[in-house]
N, C-alpha and C positions, 0 to 999 in steps of 0.2 A: 645122719648124713653119710650113711654107708653107700659105697659105690661097688656094684657087682659087675662082672664081665659081661653078662647078658644085659644089653641096654645100657652099657657103661657110660656112653656119651650123654644120653638124656639124664641119667642118674647124677652125673657130675654137675650138669647144669642145674638140676633141681636142688642139689645140695647147697649151692652158693648164690644162685640168681636172686632169691628173695630176701637176702640179708638186709636188714635195716640198722642204722646206727642205734636207734632207740632200743632195739632188742638185743644188742650185743652185751655180753657180760662184761663187767668192769675190768676183769683181769685180762680178757682178750684185747680190749682197747689199750690197757696199760702196756702190754707187750708189743702191740702194734706201734705205739709211740717209741718204745725202746728200739724196735727194729729200724724205724725211720731215723731216729737220732744217731744210732750206730752207723747206719748206712751213709748218712750225710757226712759224718766224721771221716770215715775211710775214703769217701769219694773226694772230699776236699783235699785230704792228704795225698790221694792218688792222682789228682788232676794234673800234676806236672810230671808224672812218670814218663819215661821215654816212649812207652807204647802209646800213651795218650797224646803226646806231642806228635807222633807219626799220624795217628788218626785225625787229629786236629788239622795237621798240614794237608791231609788229603780231603777232608770233608767240610772244613770250615773256611770261610773266606778271610778271616783274620781282622775284619773290620770292627767286630764287636757289635755291630748294629743289625737291625732287622730281625726277622725270624719271630717265631711264636713261642719259643720255649728257651729257658735258661740252660746254658752249659755251665755246670757247677764249677765254681772256683776259677773260671777262666775269663770272666768279663765279656763273654761272647753269647750270642743268641743264634738259634738255628731253627729249622723246622722241627716239629715234635718228634718225628721219626729219627732224625739225625741227632737231636739232643738226647733222646733215649739211648741211642747206640753209644755215643761218646760217654755219657754219664754212667751207663751200665758197665762199660769197660773200665772206667776210672774207679768205680766202686768195688771192682774185683781185682784191680791191679796189684794191690798189696797182699791179697789173700788174707785179709784181716776182718772180713765181713762174717755175718752170722751163718749158722749152719743148722740143719735139721736132719735127724736120722731117719725119719719117716720118708722124706724125699731123697735122702742120701745125697744132698747137695746144699746149695746156698739159697735160701728161700727169698730173701729180700732183694738180692742183687739184680735179678731180672724183672722184678715186679715194681719196686719203688721208682726206678727211672721212667718206666712207662706211665705210672700213675701221675707223677709230677709233671711230665711233659704234656700229656693229654689234659691233665687238670689245669695246667697253666693256659693251654689253648682255650679251654672251655670256661675259664674263670670259676672253677669248681670250689664249693665250700669245703672247709677242712673236714667236717664230719663225713661228708660223702667220700672224700679221698681216703680217710681212714677205713671206711667200710669197704671200699674197693680194694685197698691193700690187703685187708683180712680175707676178702673173697678170693683174691689171686693166690695168696699163700695157702689158704685152705684147699683150693683146687689143685695146685701142683703137688702138695704133700699127700692129699688123698689119692691122686693119680700115682704117686710114688709107691703107695701101699699096694695099688692094683698091679703095677708092672712088676713089683717084687725085686728082690736083690739081684736077680739074673740080669736085669737091665743094666745096672752099673757094672756088674762083674764081666759082662760081655765086652765092655769098652765104651759104652755111652756115658757122656758127662751129663748127669741129670740136671744140673744148673742150666745147661743149654737146651736140652730136650723138653723136660718137664717145665722148665722156666718159661718156655715159649707159650705153653698152655696157661701158666699162671698169669703172665702178662696179658694174654688175650682175655682171660676171665676178668681180670681187674678192669681192663679198659671197656669190656662189654658192660660191666656193672656201671662204670662212669657214664657210659652212653645210654644207659637204661634200655638196652636192646630187648626186643621181645624174644620169646623162647626159640622161634625159628631162626632168627638172626644169631642168637647165641650158639646154636648148633653149627651154623655155617662158620662162625668165628673160630670155634674150636677145630672145625675141619680145615680151615685155612692155616691155623696154627700148626696142626698136626703134620701137614704136608711140608711145612718149612722147618720143623724141629730137627736139629742136628747138632753135633758136637762130640768130638772124640777125646777120650782120656789120653790118647797117645801124645797129645800136645802139652800135657801137664809139664810145668817148669819152663814154659815159653810164653811169649806175648799172646799167643793164640788162645790160651785158657781164659784170660779176662775178656777177650773178644767174644767168647761164647755168651757171657752175661749181657753184653751190649747188643749182640745180634738177637738174643732171645727177647730182650725188652723191645727192641725196634720191630721185630717181626710179629710179636704178639700185639703190639699197638696197631700195626698195619692190618693184622687179621681182623681186629674189631672194627676199625674204621672202614675197611672194605666191606665187611658184612653189613655195617650200617647203611651202606649205599646199595645193597642188594647183591653183592658178590656172593657166589655160591661155592660150595664144596660138599664133600661127602658128609652127610649129617650123622653118620654112624662111624666117624673116623676111628674111634677106639676099637670097637668090636667088629668092624667090617672085615670080610676076607681080605687079606693082604693090607689090613689097616694097621694102626699103631701097635696094638697089643700083639697081633700075629707076627709082626716084624721086629718088635723091640722087647719082647718078654718071653720067658719060658713057661709062663703060667704059674709062677710061684707067688701068688698074691698073699699079702699079709692082712690080718684082721684090722679093721679101722676101730680105734678106741672111741668111746663116747667123748663128747665135748669138742672144743675147738683145738685143732692141732697147732695153731700158732703158739699156744701156751707152752709147747715143747721146744721152742726155738732155743738154741744154744749159742751163746756169745763168746767171742774169742778175746782172750787177754794175752795171747802170744801171737805175733804176726806171721804165723806159718800155718800150713795145712792143719786142719783140726785133728786129723788122725795122728799127729805128732804130740798133741797136747797132753795126753795121759802119760806118755813117756817123759816129757819135760817135767811134769809135776812130780812124778815118782822119783826121777833123778834128783830133783831139788830137795826131796825129803830124805835122801840117803845120808846126809851129814858125813860124807867122806870127801876129803879134799881131792881135787882132780889129780894132783901130782902123786897121790898115793894109790890111784886106781890102776891095777895091772890089767884088768879086763872088765868090761861091762857087757852084760847080756840083757837085751830087751826082748821080751816075749809079747807078741801081739796076735790078734786074730789074723789068720793067713791072708784074707783079702786085702789087708792093709799093705802087704808087701808089694802089691801091684800098683799102689798109689803113692806111698810115702817112703819108699826105700831106694831112692837114688843113691847108689853106693859111693860114688866119688863126685859130688856136685862141683861143677866148675864155675857156676854163676850164682848170684844171690837168689835168683828165682828158683834155680834147681835146689838150692839149700833149703828152701821152705818145704821141700818134698823129700827131705833126707832125714830119717830118724837118727842116723849116726851123727850127722852134722849138728842138728838142733839140740840134741842132748849134750853133745860136747860143748856147744855154745853156752848152754845153761850152766853146766858144771864149771866152766871157766869164768863165770860171772857176767857174761854178756847180758844186756837188757833185751830179752827176747820179745818184749812188748814194743820195742822201738823198730819201726819198719826199716830205718836206716842201718840197723845192725846187720842186715842181710845184704851184703854186697860182694862183688866178685873178689875183691882183695881179701876179705875175711875168709872166704871159702878156701883160699890158697895159703892162709897163714900157717906157718910152721907148727906152732903149738896146737892150733885147732886140728890140723891134719893128723898130728901125732896122736892126739886123744881120740879123734874120730876113728882112727885105724885100730884102736883097742876096743871098739864097740862091735858087738855081734848081734844081729837081729834075727830072731827065730819066730816062725809061725807056730801058734798054739791053738788048736781047735777048741779047747775048753774056754777060751776067752771070747768076750763079746767085742764087737767093733767099738772103737774109741775107748778101750780099756788097755792097760799095759801093766806088766810086771817087770821091774828092773832089778837086776842083781849085780852088785859090785864085788869083785874080788880084790881086796886091798893088799898092799905090799907087806903088811904086818901079819898076814894070814887070815884076817877077818873076812867073813862073807856077810854082806848086808843086803837085804831084800826089801823093796817097797813096791806097793802097787797103787794104782789110781784108776778111778772110774770117771770118765768125762762124759757119760751119757745122761746124767741127771740134770734136768732143768731146775733153775733156781726156784725155791719155795718163797723166799722173801723178796718180793718185787720191789719194795722200797730200797733194799740194799742193792739189788741189781741195778736199779736206776742210778743210785749213787756211784756205783762203779763205772757205769756207762757214761755218766756225765764227766767223770774224771778222764776217762779215755777220750771222749769227744774233745774236751779242752786241750788235751795233749796233742791231738791230731789237727784240730781246726784253728786254734789260737795263733799259730805261726803264720797262717794265711789271712785270717779275718781280724785278728786282734782279740784281746780278752773281752772287750765290751760287746762287740758284735757276736762273738761266740756265745756269750751269755744270753744275748737277745734271741739267738736261734734256739737255745734250750727252752727259754720261756715260750717262744712261738709254738714249739712242738708240745709242750705241756698243756697249752690252751688251744691246740689246733682246731678242735671242734667249733670254736667260736671265731675262727679266722678264715681266710681264704688261702688257697694254694699259692696265689701270686704274692701274698704277704710273706710267706715262707721262702719262696724261691728268690724273692728280691733281696733277702738277707744273705744268700749263699752264692750270689753271682761272682763274687771275688773282686 
């Protein structure tokens, strides 16, 4: 499933259009279910966030009736496009959703809401929805390898840009489009794909995931009706690659890229997780730390190094703040821990200001080295690599089920939350509508 710059659009279509559920390897299906379970948990928990309330006030009529797709956690329905937008934003609102280093973004956040919204409209079988989800994630992650690190480094938010292609691919798969319409769907997606890293730490970052889901869905449904676009949108002069990449493509590995999805167990930007884990391993009390040095790959400084965060959202992108939280015993897995008051807390600010963040070219992205200088003269160093996908998928499922219950049970109750887990475990034998009926809220 390699994608090359010459004929890249057709190659991307060829890589994922022919996927069938029967031919998918069990580990790819297992991880797809993990992605969906994790996304539903963070979406339910995010469904009442202020940014979602604002979107709902603008886009939903508040009646809870009508519409063709479920707005997760809110007891409302809307058109598939609007449901995908609101659900996509809710799923990324807490920045607690999965990530992928091939894409350099969040793979499920733009794809799952499009799949569920269109799948509900079409009354899609669960096996087909899982196949479409895998197709969409494979498409956006493989495109991420083609555009290379320069795409993200320039300032594009890959969840927004590449996610639009992923959502379009997933929906094209659900609609069983022919090759010609697939090319047009990707063309329509490409001309809508946008989203800037400059808005990280604000409500507009989650909006990216919602817009990608909705625009990708629209791209596929318009293409199904005969809407046209440049069929070589990736490789065309002034096309996506020419305008969004410096030509630093990475090699695509063999096998399904969804297998390399990384899941979050701290409710902050994934690029802070290695530092959190290394800090927790120091075994030095916070009160005894005179200075803490965090070394990370230099590109991380542009994403997760807000020096003095004022809001909870900004705190999720501050290496100084999240490591201070972890060392002070805050539950960094609790989305509620990241609020404006905590960012202004005297003890947190005092420790945060003893943290120094340094770029280190020798380190890989999502790795960190943390060194504490203690008041008794000791120097303790720990490092952590957060780039490695889980090998034990049963253990990964166990951890994600626990995370799901913590996020979903307050809204759904324990019994219904357990029913959602069961529905996803057996989704290939169910319909999308069975699943969305359980998470309406």
